[in-house]
N, C-alpha and C positions, 0 to 999 in steps of 0.2 A: 425215278416220282414213287415209288411204290417203298423204297427201300429205304425213301425220307420220313415217309410217311408211319413204316414201318416203329425206325427209330422216335417215333414223337409219343407214340403210343405206346411203348416203352419207357419213356424217359417219363410220361405223365402219370404210367400205369400207381403209380402211391402218388396221389397230387396232393396235397398235402406237404408229405416229403422233400418233393419235388419244385413245389411253390416256394416253400422257405429256404431252399435249398438253392434258388434262383434269386428269392428278393436281398441271402447275404452277398451271395457276389454284386450283383446289384451296390448294394452298398460300400463294396469293397472297390470294384474301379469305378464309383462318382468319387471316396475319401480317396480314391489314386491319382483321376485325374484332375483334381484341386488341388493336388500336391505339390503332382507335375505344371502346372498349369501354375502355381505361384512360384516356384523354382521358377519356370520360364521369364514368369514379371520381375521378379531379382535381377538374372542376366538381359532385361530389357535394352537398360542402357546399352552394353555392350554391343547387342543386336545390331541397335542403332546408330552406333556411331561410324564414321567416315572413316574411310582410308584417306582422303583429301585435306586431314586435317588432325594437325598437333597442339598437344597444350605445353606451358611451360609454367613453369611454376619455383618456388625458390627450391635449395639444394635441399635446406634441412628443414622442413614442411609446409605444409602448405597456408598454416594460418598466418605463417612470416611472409609483410611487403615484395613487392620488388619495383625497384624506381620508373615510373613515365617511360622516361627518357631511351626505356630499353627498347621500345616502339620504332624508333630512327635506327637504331640500329642492327634491328631483326631482318625492317624492311630489303634493309641493305644484300642479303644473304643472298646467293643460289640458289633459286626453286624457290622462293618465298612467293607469292603470290597478293596474300590478303593478310593481314595484320588486325586485330583489335584485340581488345582488353577490357577486364572486368572484377569485381570484385561481391563477394559471395557479401550478401547484406545480410539479409537475416531480421527481419522486421513481423511483428506480432501484428498481426488483425485485431484489437478490442479485446481479445485473451487467448491466451496460450493455448490453447486448445487446436483455435485455428493456424494451425501451420500448413503453408506453401512454400514452393524455395523462391525467392525472388532474389535478382541479383541487379547491379551497378553499371552498365554496360555502352558501348561505343557503338553506339547501336545504328547507324549509317552501315557502317564495316561489319558489325555485326551481324545484319539483318543480311547481308551478300553473300554471309561466310556461310546462316543458318538458315540455306533455301525452304529446309522440314517445314518453317513455322513462316504461311502463309498470310499474308498481308492485302487486303482488299488496299487497288493504287489510291482509294481516297484515303484510307485510316493507313497508310505508310505518307505521308504527306503532312498529314494533321501530327504524326508520330515528330515528324523529324522536327516543324517549325514552333513545335511548344515545348519548351524548356524541362517544362517538369511534367510533363506528358508518359503515358509509364505504356505500357503493352502488355496483355493479360493473353491467359489460352482460351478458347471454348467453354472447356468445363468447369475454369476458373471460376466464369463469367458467370453461368448456369448454379455452381455453388453456392453467391452469395448474391445472386442476383444484379452481381452489375452490366452499367451496359455503356454505351458512349455519353462520356459528357460525365460521368459523374467523377466526385474525388475520391479519394481513398487514403485516411488516415493512415499510418503504420507509426506501431514504437516502436524505435529501433534498439536493437540490443547490444549489438557493433558498433554502432554509432551513436551514443546515448538520442533523446530527443523523441518530439513528435513527429513523423513528415508526410508529408499529403503528394500527393500523387493526382493529376486527373487520366481519367482512361479517354484513352486516341487511338486504340487498334487492340479487334479480337482478333488473334490468329486462328486458325485450322491446321491440324498437321498434317501433310502431304501423304506423308502413309499412316498406314493405322494403328502400328505403335510406335508415333510420335507421341510425348509427351503435352497435351495442353494443359496442364493444373499447372504452370511454370507464372512466373512478371517478372516483366524484368523495362530500368527506366534511363532513363542517360543518367552518363558517370561524369558529366560533366557536371552535371544537376545535384549530387554528390562532392564532388569535389570540390566546386564555388564556397558549397556552404562549410565546407571543411577550413579552408585556407580563411574564412571569419570566424571558426569560434573553436579550431582542433586545430590549425598550420600545422606541428605538427606530424599531423596525420595524409596532409594533400599534399598531391603528387607521387602517388602509390596503387601500383594495380596488386587485386589477393593472385590475377594468372594472366595468361598471353594466351588468345586464341588464331591460332597459325591454318591457314589454307597453303596447299601448296599445290604446284604444279602436277606430280602426279603424285600415283601410291606410290613410285621406285626408287626418288629419290628422297624417302621418308628417314631412312636412317641417316644421310651423306647429312641432310639439315636438320637433323635433333644433336645429331656431333655438332654440326658447323654451331650453332645455334651456344651450346653449353661449352664447348669452345670459349667462342668470341666473351665469355664473360667469366670463365674462369682467371682464379687468385682473386675477384673485385669482395665488393664486403654486401655483394648478393650474388653469388652463386645461384646456377639455376639448373634448375633438368627437366627434360623435356621430352615427350614421352610420344607416345600417338593418342589419339583423342580412344580406342578403345582397350589401351593399357593401363590410362590413366580412368576407364572406368573401372576397370579390375582390378585399380586397387583399389575402389572404397569394397566391392566387393570382398573382397580378399581379407576387411576387415570382419566380417558376418559369415569368415567362409562353416562354423560351430557351427552356426542354429542352419546353414544349406545342409550341410554332411546328414542332422538330422532328420531332417523334413526328409534326405533322399531316401536316409534309414526306412523309417517309418512308413514311405509309400512302398517299399520294398518289403517291408513286416508283413503289413496287409495283405499283400497276396499271398505271403508263405501261406498265412493266418485260413483261407479262405482256401487254400489248393488243402490243408490241409482237412475241409469241416466236406469240400466236396469226394477226395477221399473217400472217407465215413460216408457221405450216400452213397458209392458207387462200390466199397463194400457190402456196405448191409443188401445193394443192389444184385449182386453178386451174390452173395450166398444164401440169397431165397430162390435166386434159380439155378443154381448147382443141377437140376431135377433138370430142368427144362436143357441145360448143355449138354445132359450126361443123353440126352432122347435124339437132341442136332448128331450127338456124334455118332447113334445108334444108326442116324437113317445113313448117314456116309458125312455130312460136313465135315470138315477138315479143323483146324485152331486157328487156323483164318481166317472161317465167315463167324467164331464163336470171339476174337479178337477184332473182330471189324464195329460189330451188335454191340461189342462193348465200349470202347472205342467213341463208336457214331453216338451211342445216348449218353458217354463223357459232355462231348463236344458238343451237343444240341440242349444239354443241362445249360454250360458253359458258358458258351456264343448265346441261347434266350439275355442268361445274367447280364452279358457285357452288351446288348444294346438297347437292354431297358436301364442298362448304368451309363450309356453314352448321351442314353434321350434325357438320362434325368443331370447331366455334366450342364447342357445349354443352361437350361434356367436355371442354375442352382450358381454358377457361374455370373448373371446377370442383377440377380438377387446378393451375390457377394457381394458384385463389385459397385451396387447403388450404395453399399449400407456399409460402406467400406472404400471409399470414393475419396475420404482428405488422406488415406494412405498409399491409393494404389493406383495409379495416372490411370489406367484400364486392366481390366480384367478380360482376357482373349483366353477362349481353349484356342491353342495350336493344332494344326492336319498332323503337328507329328505326334502330340499327347494322344490323337484317336489313336492310332496306327501306335502307337506304347500300349493304352488299351485294349487293341484289337490281338496284341501279342502276348500281351501277359494273358485274359482270357484262355486263347489257345493253349499255352505254357500249362494253365491250370487243368485245362481238357485231358490236356493226354497226360502229363503227373500222376493223376487223379485215377487214371484208366490202369493203369502199368499193373500194379500189385491186382485187385483184379485179374483182370485179362491171365496175366500168367498163372494164377488159381484155377481160374477157369479151365486151362486147355490143357496143363494139368490135373487134372482132377477125374481119373478111371473112371470106365464105365459103369460099376458094378457100385461103389460105392455113390457115382453123382445117384443111383435108381433108386440105392435106398433112402431117401430125401424123400421118393413122390409116393403122397401117402401118408 
């Protein structure tokens, strides 16, 4: 306890300098934590994916559809438990800035397959009974103030026209990282309208979502599905839900790499700032260290004082930075809720914050310690007075 009190008093001997250093560390840890949280959100779809779900799409590109008749042949493959299908709808609510994910899906099989979307029993029944019904996420409902029974008009981009849907269900996520900003409606509603207006675009699915019995048969089932439709007019590519999500992330890989590099550059910069502070501190106390050596204290004791002081400063800044990260994340989430379904600071990010602060404290003290330990007593005593 006495040693900690001594380190604390030494660290704040020059209060203004220490305060500015702690503030710099806090800002760096805050920036580092927010950037790492942004990376975590980018990978949230991958983390939330299920090992028992596969996605089948056109082998050429996701923009090309597949015949709806494929569903019956996929069901016959060993290891397949549930088959659902859907299309990306791409509808816009009132204005282009009101962006959110909206899909046409086979509602009954989709809700059985995606158990993380939790609906109240009466909502579930109402959704299945009404062909024009839609299900929306809790956060999407809060964003636009929608409630059960409201009619939502969407302007089609992929499927032209104005489409109206009635809110019959509002889902909640089973897990904290479940996306609650989506909307999905009956695929049959879309298909029946296309049969009347654009018959050539009817009876087609943009993708199939497949539930399998166990994760261990994932590769075999995927290979069997693609082999079934080999040499057909619409060959398929089947992959795990995780691999499917990673495919989208790979499109923005350059952005992710840039964010990661910036997060580590922030740590390097603050490491230089702390190193400068510790170098100034050690230079001012050379005389004191010479007195310690005269009294019989060894290099280990002096090194302990310098490293301890550096760690006190860096960990104090780390604690302040972590404390600021949570309110900053909440503010960021509320301001950019249109683009990010959630913005939660993970425990892994906190561990990385602490590890970064420890690294800064240790590295910043290395050179000042080496200088203080190796200075001769006579040279040090000349600094006194």
